[in-house]
C-alpha positions, 0 to 999 in steps of 0.5 A: 496512489500510483504505481510508480509513486516514490517516497524519496525525501518525504518531509510530511510527518503523516506520510512518514507515520504511514510508511513506518506503519506499512512495515507491519502490513502483510501483503497476500497476492490473490492474483485478481487483487492483493489482500493487505493484513495488519499484523497487530489487529488482523484487519484486512483490506482489499487492494487493487491495481487499476491501470496505473493506480493502487486503490485500497478499500480502507477508509483511510485511502479515501484522502491519503495514501494509505499504509496498505497501498504503500505495503503493496507498492513496496512488495510490487517494487521488490517482486515485479517489474513496475512499468 
């Protein structure tokens, strides 16, 4: 997904579900990459910023904007200037 991806006026139910599930993801900043940790099951995924893209290592990210990417984008918008 793009760093500047906006989730305003989302109508797709699958995306809405991912947005809701992203609230349970804790993002750890390891400087070279982020680690997205699921609060329910402890699963961890490496999330990287490559240019203007946010890329997660989870299987869901291959076909969707996954909840881990959404969580990192959310935290970036709260704590960093997105260019």
